[in-house]
C-alpha positions in Angstrom: 181.5 81.3 78.6 183.1 81.2 82.0 184.4 84.3 83.8 184.3 86.3 80.5 180.6 85.8 80.1 180.0 86.4 83.9 181.6 89.9 83.8 180.3 90.8 80.3 176.7 90.2 81.4 177.4 91.9 84.7 178.8 95.0 83.1 176.2 95.2 80.3 173.2 94.8 82.6 174.3 96.2 86.0 171.5 98.7 85.9 169.0 95.9 85.5 170.5 94.3 88.6 169.8 97.5 90.5 166.2 97.7 89.3 165.8 93.9 90.0 167.1 94.4 93.6 164.6 97.2 94.3 161.8 95.1 92.7 162.7 92.1 94.8 162.7 94.2 98.1 159.4 95.7 97.1 157.8 92.3 96.6 159.3 91.0 99.9 157.3 93.4 102.1 154.8 90.8 103.1 157.4 88.3 104.4 155.4 85.2 103.1 156.1 86.4 99.5 160.0 86.2 99.9 160.3 82.7 98.3 158.2 83.7 95.3 160.3 87.0 95.0 163.5 84.9 94.9 161.9 82.8 92.1 161.1 85.9 90.2 164.6 87.3 90.7 166.3 84.1 89.7 164.2 83.8 86.6 165.4 87.1 85.3 169.0 86.4 86.3 169.2 82.9 84.7 167.6 84.2 81.6 170.1 87.1 81.4 173.0 84.8 81.9 171.8 82.2 79.4 170.4 84.4 76.7 172.0 87.8 77.2 168.8 89.8 77.6 165.3 89.6 78.9 162.2 91.7 79.7 162.8 92.3 83.5 159.3 93.1 84.7 157.5 90.6 82.5 159.8 87.7 83.5 159.8 88.7 87.2 156.0 89.1 87.7 155.2 86.0 85.6 157.5 83.8 87.8 156.4 85.5 91.0 152.7 84.7 90.3 153.5 81.1 89.2 155.5 80.4 92.4 153.5 82.4 95.0 152.0 79.3 96.6 154.2 76.6 95.1 157.4 78.1 96.8 155.8 78.7 100.1 156.5 75.2 101.6 160.2 75.8 100.9 160.0 79.2 102.6 158.6 77.5 105.7 161.3 74.9 105.6 163.9 77.7 105.4 162.4 79.6 108.3 162.4 76.5 110.5 165.9 75.5 109.5 167.3 79.0 110.1 165.6 79.1 113.5 166.9 75.7 114.4 170.4 76.7 113.3 170.2 79.9 115.4 169.0 77.8 118.4 171.9 75.4 118.3 174.5 78.1 117.8 173.1 80.1 120.7 173.0 76.9 122.8 176.7 76.3 122.0 177.7 79.6 123.5 175.4 79.5 126.5 176.1 75.9 127.5 179.5 76.8 129.0 180.4 80.1 130.7 184.0 80.2 129.3 183.8 78.0 126.3 181.8 76.6 123.4 179.8 73.4 123.1 181.4 71.9 120.0 178.5 69.5 119.3 175.8 72.2 119.3 177.9 74.6 117.3 178.6 71.8 114.6 174.9 71.0 114.4 174.0 74.7 114.0 176.6 75.3 111.3 175.7 72.1 109.4 172.0 73.0 109.5 172.8 76.5 108.2 174.9 75.1 105.3 172.4 72.5 104.4 169.5 75.1 104.4 171.5 77.7 102.4 172.5 75.1 99.7 169.2 73.3 99.3 167.1 76.5 99.2 169.4 78.2 96.7 169.2 75.1 94.4 165.4 75.0 94.9 164.9 78.7 94.0 167.0 78.3 90.8 165.2 75.1 89.8 161.6 76.4 90.5 161.7 79.1 87.8 163.8 77.0 85.4 162.3 73.5 85.4 158.7 72.6 84.8 158.5 70.1 87.7 156.5 69.5 90.8 157.9 70.2 94.2 158.9 66.6 94.8 161.3 66.3 91.8 162.5 69.8 92.4 163.5 68.8 96.0 165.1 65.6 94.8 167.2 67.2 92.2 168.3 70.0 94.6 169.4 67.3 97.1 171.3 65.4 94.4 173.1 68.6 93.4 173.9 69.4 97.0 175.5 66.0 97.4 177.4 65.9 94.1 178.1 69.4 92.8 180.9 70.5 95.1 182.1 73.4 92.9 178.6 74.9 92.7 178.2 74.3 96.4 181.4 76.3 97.1 180.3 79.1 94.8 176.9 79.4 96.6 178.4 79.4 100.0 181.1 81.9 99.0 178.5 84.2 97.5 176.3 84.1 100.6 179.2 84.3 103.1 180.8 87.3 101.2 177.5 89.2 101.2 176.8 88.5 104.8 180.3 89.4 106.0 180.4 92.6 103.9 176.9 93.7 105.2 177.9 93.0 108.8 181.3 94.6 108.7 180.2 97.8 107.0 176.8 98.1 108.7 175.0 100.6 108.6 176.8 101.9 105.5 176.2 98.6 103.8 172.4 99.3 103.9 172.9 101.3 100.7 174.4 98.3 98.8 171.8 96.0 100.4 169.0 98.1 99.0 170.4 98.7 95.5 172.4 95.6 94.4 173.8 93.2 97.1 171.0 90.6 96.8 170.7 90.7 93.0 174.5 90.5 92.7 174.7 87.5 95.1 171.9 85.7 93.3 173.5 86.4 89.9 176.7 84.7 91.0 174.7 81.8 92.3 172.7 81.4 89.1 175.9 81.6 87.1 177.4 78.8 89.2 174.4 76.6 89.0 173.7 77.1 85.3 176.5 74.8 84.0 175.6 71.7 86.0 171.9 72.4 85.5 172.4 72.5 81.7 174.7 69.4 81.7 172.7 67.1 84.0 169.1 68.0 83.5 168.3 70.3 80.5 170.5 68.6 77.9 169.5 65.0 78.7 165.8 66.1 78.6 166.2 67.8 75.3 168.0 64.7 73.9 165.2 62.6 75.1 162.6 64.8 73.5 164.5 64.7 70.2 164.7 60.9 70.2 161.1 60.3 71.1 
């Protein structure tokens, strides 16, 4: 468990992460399929982390097909949220010639953080839990409010990937193509796995055993 498991799986299956990254990008070519591609990727990663191995193509394509339409509303929400965040951040710098509008900047940053956290929980829960979109959203919101350690891990993973890509661009395009996205999502899946197991999967399994 813990960091030992994280690095053991990472070292053992790093080539799978490269293959998965390329597969993910290929299935993102029509932009509307990005949410389903995230579900397929996270299905492979959560299974790798929990079980130590999986059939990459079979797991990815099965989950991609299962969530092609189901995940689309979340993708639309993400697009609107990111646009709104960009709008407020842009507004904060254009409102004053020599300063920043603190209120607009705060709204933009909060919208961005909320969207990143909620969507990352959703795209882990969709391929892991057999629930409709309503309960998926509810559980994601509860985790967003209560699981601060997982929240920090998600934000750190996304921020590190974004900063690394921006600072080393265009050289970072190589890592972006081959492993940046899958590595980021692997860290997120590992962080979410423990509270997911403790708060949702184990209580459900106990309920099934007692019924």
